C-alpha positions as a Markdown table, in Angstrom:
| # | Residue | x | y | z |
|---|---|---|---|---|
| 1 | Met | -0.3 | -0.1 | -0.2 |
| 2 | Thr | 1.3 | 3.5 | -1.1 |
| 3 | Leu | 0.8 | 5.8 | 1.5 |
| 4 | Ile | 2.3 | 8.9 | -0.1 |
| 5 | Gly | 0.5 | 10.2 | -2.9 |
| 6 | Arg | 2.9 | 11.8 | -6.1 |
| 7 | Thr | 1.0 | 14.2 | -8.6 |
| 8 | Arg | 2.9 | 16.8 | -11.2 |
| 9 | Ala | 1.3 | 20.2 | -12.3 |
| 10 | Arg | 3.9 | 22.7 | -14.4 |
| 11 | Gly | 6.5 | 21.7 | -12.4 |
| 12 | Val | 5.2 | 21.3 | -9.0 |
| 13 | Glu | 5.3 | 17.8 | -7.4 |
| 14 | Thr | 2.4 | 17.3 | -5.0 |
| 15 | Leu | 3.2 | 14.4 | -2.3 |
| 16 | Thr | 0.0 | 13.8 | -0.5 |
| 17 | Leu | -0.3 | 12.0 | 2.8 |
| 18 | Asp | -2.4 | 9.1 | 2.1 |
| 19 | Ser | -3.0 | 7.1 | 5.7 |
| 20 | Pro | -6.4 | 7.5 | 6.2 |
| 21 | His | -6.9 | 4.6 | 8.6 |
| 22 | Asn | -4.4 | 6.4 | 11.1 |
| 23 | Arg | -5.3 | 9.6 | 10.3 |
| 24 | Asn | -1.8 | 10.1 | 8.0 |
| 25 | Ala | 0.2 | 9.9 | 11.5 |
| 26 | Leu | 3.7 | 9.2 | 11.0 |
| 27 | Ser | 4.5 | 5.8 | 11.0 |
| 28 | Ala | 7.6 | 4.2 | 10.0 |
| 29 | Ala | 6.6 | 3.4 | 6.8 |
| 30 | Leu | 5.2 | 7.1 | 5.8 |
| 31 | Val | 8.5 | 8.6 | 7.2 |
| 32 | Gly | 10.6 | 6.5 | 5.4 |
| 33 | Glu | 8.0 | 6.7 | 2.1 |
| 34 | Leu | 7.9 | 10.6 | 2.0 |
| 35 | Thr | 12.2 | 10.5 | 2.8 |
| 36 | Asp | 12.5 | 8.4 | -0.1 |
| 37 | Ala | 9.6 | 11.1 | -2.3 |
| 38 | Leu | 11.8 | 14.2 | -1.0 |
| 39 | Thr | 14.6 | 12.3 | -2.5 |
| 40 | Asp | 13.2 | 11.7 | -5.6 |
| 41 | Cys | 12.7 | 15.4 | -6.0 |
| 42 | Ala | 16.0 | 17.2 | -5.1 |
| 43 | Lys | 17.5 | 14.5 | -7.8 |
| 44 | Asp | 14.7 | 15.7 | -10.6 |
| 45 | Ala | 15.3 | 18.9 | -12.4 |
| 46 | Asp | 11.9 | 19.4 | -13.8 |
| 47 | Val | 10.8 | 19.9 | -10.1 |
| 48 | Arg | 10.5 | 23.6 | -9.1 |
| 49 | Ala | 8.7 | 23.0 | -6.1 |
| 50 | Ile | 6.9 | 20.7 | -3.8 |
| 51 | Val | 3.8 | 21.2 | -2.2 |
| 52 | Leu | 3.1 | 18.7 | 0.9 |
| 53 | Thr | -0.1 | 17.9 | 1.5 |
| 54 | His | -3.3 | 15.1 | 2.5 |
| 55 | Thr | -6.3 | 13.3 | 2.2 |
| 56 | Gly | -8.8 | 13.4 | 4.8 |
| 57 | Asn | -9.5 | 15.6 | 7.8 |
| 58 | Thr | -6.5 | 15.8 | 8.8 |
| 59 | Phe | -3.2 | 16.8 | 7.7 |
| 60 | Ser | -1.2 | 14.4 | 10.2 |
| 61 | Ala | -2.3 | 13.2 | 13.9 |
| 62 | Gly | 1.5 | 12.7 | 14.6 |
| 63 | Ala | 3.4 | 9.9 | 16.0 |
| 64 | Asp | 1.6 | 6.9 | 15.4 |
| 65 | Leu | 2.2 | 5.4 | 18.8 |
| 66 | Arg | 1.5 | 1.7 | 17.5 |
| 67 | Asp | 4.2 | 2.2 | 14.9 |
| 68 | Pro | 6.5 | 5.0 | 15.8 |
| 69 | Pro | 9.5 | 5.9 | 13.6 |
| 70 | Pro | 12.7 | 5.9 | 15.3 |
| 71 | Pro | 13.6 | 9.8 | 16.4 |
| 72 | Asp | 16.6 | 9.8 | 14.4 |
| 73 | Ala | 14.5 | 9.4 | 11.2 |
| 74 | Leu | 12.2 | 12.1 | 12.1 |
| 75 | Val | 15.1 | 14.1 | 12.5 |
| 76 | Ala | 16.4 | 13.4 | 9.2 |
| 77 | Leu | 13.0 | 13.7 | 8.0 |
| 78 | Leu | 12.5 | 17.1 | 9.1 |
| 79 | Arg | 16.0 | 18.4 | 8.0 |
| 80 | Gln | 15.7 | 16.9 | 4.7 |
| 81 | Ile | 12.8 | 19.4 | 3.9 |
| 82 | Val | 14.9 | 22.3 | 5.1 |
| 83 | Glu | 17.9 | 21.3 | 3.9 |
| 84 | Leu | 15.9 | 20.2 | 0.1 |
| 85 | Pro | 17.5 | 22.6 | -2.5 |
| 86 | Lys | 13.7 | 23.9 | -3.7 |
| 87 | Pro | 11.2 | 25.1 | -1.9 |
| 88 | Val | 8.4 | 22.9 | 0.2 |
| 89 | Val | 4.8 | 24.1 | 0.5 |
| 90 | Ala | 3.1 | 23.1 | 3.1 |
| 91 | Arg | -1.0 | 22.7 | 2.2 |
| 92 | Val | -3.6 | 21.9 | 5.2 |
| 93 | Thr | -7.3 | 21.7 | 5.0 |
| 94 | Gly | -7.9 | 19.5 | 8.4 |
| 95 | His | -6.4 | 19.1 | 12.0 |
| 96 | Val | -3.0 | 19.2 | 12.5 |
| 97 | Arg | -1.1 | 17.6 | 16.0 |
| 98 | Ala | 2.1 | 16.8 | 17.8 |
| 99 | Gly | 4.6 | 15.8 | 15.2 |
| 100 | Gly | 2.5 | 17.2 | 12.6 |
| 101 | Leu | 3.5 | 20.7 | 13.4 |
| 102 | Gly | 7.3 | 19.8 | 13.1 |
| 103 | Leu | 6.5 | 19.0 | 9.5 |
| 104 | Leu | 4.8 | 22.5 | 9.1 |
| 105 | Ala | 7.2 | 24.0 | 10.7 |
| 106 | Ala | 10.4 | 22.2 | 8.1 |
| 107 | Cys | 8.2 | 23.7 | 5.1 |
| 108 | Asp | 9.2 | 26.9 | 3.9 |
| 109 | Ile | 5.8 | 27.9 | 2.9 |
| 110 | Ser | 2.7 | 26.9 | 5.7 |
| 111 | Ala | -0.8 | 27.9 | 4.1 |
| 112 | Ala | -3.9 | 26.4 | 5.8 |
| 113 | Ser | -7.6 | 26.8 | 5.5 |
| 114 | Ala | -9.7 | 28.3 | 8.1 |
| 115 | Gln | -11.0 | 25.1 | 9.5 |
| 116 | Ala | -7.6 | 24.2 | 10.1 |
| 117 | Thr | -7.2 | 23.1 | 13.7 |
| 118 | Phe | -4.0 | 22.7 | 15.4 |
| 119 | Ala | -2.4 | 21.4 | 19.0 |
| 120 | Phe | 0.9 | 20.2 | 21.0 |
| 121 | Thr | -0.8 | 17.1 | 22.5 |
| 122 | Glu | 2.1 | 15.8 | 23.3 |
| 123 | Val | 2.3 | 16.9 | 27.5 |
| 124 | His | -1.5 | 15.0 | 27.6 |
| 125 | Ile | 0.6 | 11.8 | 26.7 |
| 126 | Gly | 3.6 | 12.1 | 29.2 |
| 127 | Val | 6.0 | 13.3 | 26.5 |
| 128 | Ala | 7.3 | 16.7 | 25.0 |
| 129 | Pro | 8.0 | 18.4 | 21.4 |
| 130 | Ala | 11.3 | 17.4 | 21.4 |
| 131 | Val | 13.2 | 16.9 | 17.8 |
| 132 | Ile | 9.7 | 18.9 | 16.5 |
| 133 | Ser | 11.2 | 22.2 | 18.3 |
| 134 | Leu | 14.1 | 21.9 | 15.8 |
| 135 | Pro | 12.3 | 23.8 | 13.5 |
| 136 | Leu | 9.7 | 25.1 | 15.7 |
| 137 | Leu | 11.3 | 27.1 | 17.9 |
| 138 | Pro | 13.8 | 29.3 | 14.9 |
| 139 | Arg | 10.2 | 30.1 | 13.4 |
| 140 | Thr | 7.7 | 30.6 | 15.7 |
| 141 | Asp | 6.9 | 33.0 | 18.4 |
| 142 | Pro | 8.7 | 31.2 | 22.4 |
| 143 | Arg | 5.6 | 33.3 | 24.4 |
| 144 | Ala | 2.7 | 31.7 | 22.4 |
| 145 | Leu | 5.0 | 28.1 | 21.9 |
| 146 | Ala | 4.9 | 28.5 | 25.9 |
| 147 | Arg | 1.4 | 28.7 | 26.0 |
| 148 | Tyr | 1.0 | 25.9 | 23.4 |
| 149 | Tyr | 3.4 | 23.6 | 24.5 |
| 150 | Leu | 2.2 | 23.7 | 28.3 |
| 151 | Thr | -1.2 | 23.4 | 27.6 |
| 152 | Gly | -1.9 | 21.1 | 24.9 |
| 153 | Glu | -4.7 | 23.3 | 24.0 |
| 154 | Arg | -6.3 | 23.7 | 20.5 |
| 155 | Phe | -6.0 | 26.8 | 18.3 |
| 156 | Thr | -7.0 | 28.2 | 15.0 |
| 157 | Ala | -5.3 | 28.9 | 11.6 |
| 158 | Pro | -5.3 | 32.7 | 12.2 |
| 159 | Glu | -3.6 | 32.2 | 15.4 |
| 160 | Ala | -1.0 | 30.0 | 13.6 |
| 161 | Ala | -0.4 | 32.7 | 11.0 |
| 162 | Arg | -0.1 | 35.2 | 13.9 |
| 163 | Ile | 2.4 | 33.1 | 16.2 |
| 164 | Gly | 4.3 | 31.7 | 13.0 |
| 165 | Leu | 3.6 | 28.4 | 12.6 |
| 166 | Leu | 1.6 | 28.9 | 9.0 |
| 167 | Thr | 2.7 | 31.9 | 6.5 |
| 168 | Thr | -1.1 | 32.3 | 5.8 |
| 169 | Ala | -4.4 | 31.1 | 6.3 |
| 170 | Gly | -7.3 | 31.5 | 4.0 |
| 171 | Asp | -11.1 | 30.3 | 3.8 |
| 172 | Asp | -9.7 | 28.5 | 0.4 |
| 173 | Val | -6.4 | 27.7 | 1.0 |
| 174 | Asp | -6.2 | 27.1 | -2.8 |
| 175 | Glu | -6.7 | 30.4 | -4.0 |
| 176 | Thr | -4.1 | 31.6 | -1.4 |
| 177 | Leu | -1.6 | 29.3 | -3.0 |
| 178 | Ile | -2.2 | 30.4 | -6.5 |
| 179 | Pro | 0.2 | 33.4 | -6.3 |
| 180 | Leu | 2.5 | 32.0 | -3.9 |
| 181 | Leu | 2.9 | 28.8 | -6.6 |
| 182 | Asp | 2.9 | 31.5 | -9.7 |
| 183 | Gly | 5.6 | 33.3 | -7.8 |
| 184 | Leu | 8.0 | 29.8 | -7.4 |
| 185 | Arg | 7.2 | 29.1 | -10.7 |
| 186 | Arg | 8.4 | 32.1 | -12.5 |
| 187 | Ala | 11.9 | 31.9 | -10.1 |
| 188 | Ser | 15.0 | 30.5 | -11.3 |
| 189 | Pro | 16.3 | 27.0 | -10.0 |
| 190 | Gln | 19.2 | 28.2 | -8.8 |
| 191 | Ala | 18.1 | 31.6 | -6.8 |
| 192 | Leu | 15.2 | 29.6 | -5.4 |
| 193 | Ala | 18.1 | 27.1 | -3.7 |
| 194 | Glu | 20.2 | 30.3 | -2.5 |
| 195 | Thr | 17.6 | 32.4 | -1.4 |
| 196 | Lys | 16.4 | 29.1 | 0.7 |
| 197 | Ala | 19.5 | 28.5 | 2.0 |
| 198 | Leu | 19.7 | 32.3 | 3.1 |
| 199 | Leu | 16.2 | 31.4 | 4.7 |
| 200 | Thr | 17.1 | 28.2 | 6.5 |
| 201 | Ala | 20.9 | 28.7 | 8.1 |
| 202 | Lys | 19.9 | 29.5 | 11.3 |
| 203 | Val | 17.2 | 26.6 | 11.8 |
| 204 | Leu | 19.7 | 24.1 | 10.4 |
| 205 | Glu | 22.3 | 25.8 | 13.4 |
| 206 | Ala | 19.7 | 24.7 | 15.8 |
| 207 | Phe | 20.1 | 21.1 | 13.9 |
| 208 | Asp | 23.7 | 21.1 | 14.6 |
| 209 | Arg | 23.6 | 22.3 | 17.7 |
| 210 | Asp | 20.7 | 20.2 | 19.2 |
| 211 | Ala | 19.4 | 17.6 | 17.4 |
| 212 | Ala | 21.2 | 14.9 | 19.5 |
| 213 | Asp | 20.4 | 15.7 | 22.7 |
| 214 | Leu | 16.7 | 16.4 | 21.9 |
| 215 | Thr | 16.6 | 12.6 | 20.1 |
| 216 | Ala | 17.9 | 11.7 | 23.3 |
| 217 | Leu | 15.1 | 13.2 | 25.3 |
| 218 | Ser | 12.6 | 12.2 | 22.8 |
| 219 | Ala | 13.7 | 8.1 | 23.5 |
| 220 | Arg | 14.3 | 8.5 | 27.1 |
| 221 | Leu | 10.4 | 10.2 | 27.5 |
| 222 | Phe | 8.7 | 8.0 | 24.8 |
| 223 | Ser | 10.5 | 4.8 | 27.3 |
| 224 | Ser | 8.9 | 6.5 | 30.2 |
| 225 | Ala | 6.1 | 5.0 | 32.6 |
| 226 | Gln | 4.6 | 8.3 | 32.4 |
| 227 | Ala | 4.7 | 8.1 | 28.4 |
| 228 | Arg | 3.1 | 4.4 | 28.5 |
| 229 | Glu | 0.1 | 5.4 | 30.9 |
| 230 | Gly | -0.6 | 8.5 | 28.7 |
| 231 | Met | 0.1 | 6.3 | 25.4 |
| 232 | Thr | -2.5 | 3.5 | 26.7 |
| 233 | Ala | -4.9 | 6.4 | 28.2 |
| 234 | Phe | -4.9 | 7.5 | 24.5 |
| 235 | Leu | -5.5 | 4.4 | 23.0 |
| 236 | Glu | -8.2 | 3.7 | 25.4 |
| 237 | Arg | -9.9 | 6.9 | 25.2 |
| 238 | Arg | -9.9 | 7.6 | 28.9 |
| 239 | Asp | -7.4 | 10.1 | 31.0 |
| 240 | Pro | -4.3 | 9.0 | 32.1 |
| 241 | Ala | -3.9 | 8.9 | 36.1 |
| 242 | Trp | -2.4 | 12.1 | 36.5 |
| 243 | Val | -5.1 | 14.5 | 35.3 |
| 244 | Val | -6.9 | 15.8 | 38.6 |
């Protein structure tokens, strides 16, 4: 079963997360297929830019708790998006949770419809938004991240745009993306690659400095007793034992 759909129109390759059975959760298989698709796009001279989108009403529910990718594989995927010498544009028309927000932050441009919702739900299952912080912290308002990291509360697309998680939000995401994709199609491949390198330098510094420590933190938390209780409670649709 293919988990990543692929189409192309006028130099823009669309990669579609297509794993409806788990709301496009970041399983080991999906992360592997997306990594391979991005590698192909990087090598293809006919691809000017990549759009990352989804089927169903959820862009990504975060890590697949039944088949999670190794933390270093998720780090590698996020870095690949940041380093790719072609712009990567996220197109969101549904909900984004936890690790899915790391994908948005890694993209160069992220656009969502007004119906999209967002939440860092890690604290509710006993872990922390560790490796996804690598692209998030350099690009997103720190006071807003403090609130949403710590509370796990849901927020809207306009709020996501206000705090820098999204580039833009609108009623019709495809209408919103028309001028953005037109601009990318008119740009030279060399100019896009070099301009992206300027924009991502600080983000890559965070990867170089913090990736190993955050990967270790993620592994430690996911193997903890509180995480086991949190994930079990989530799968059983009940509150974890610590809720007061």
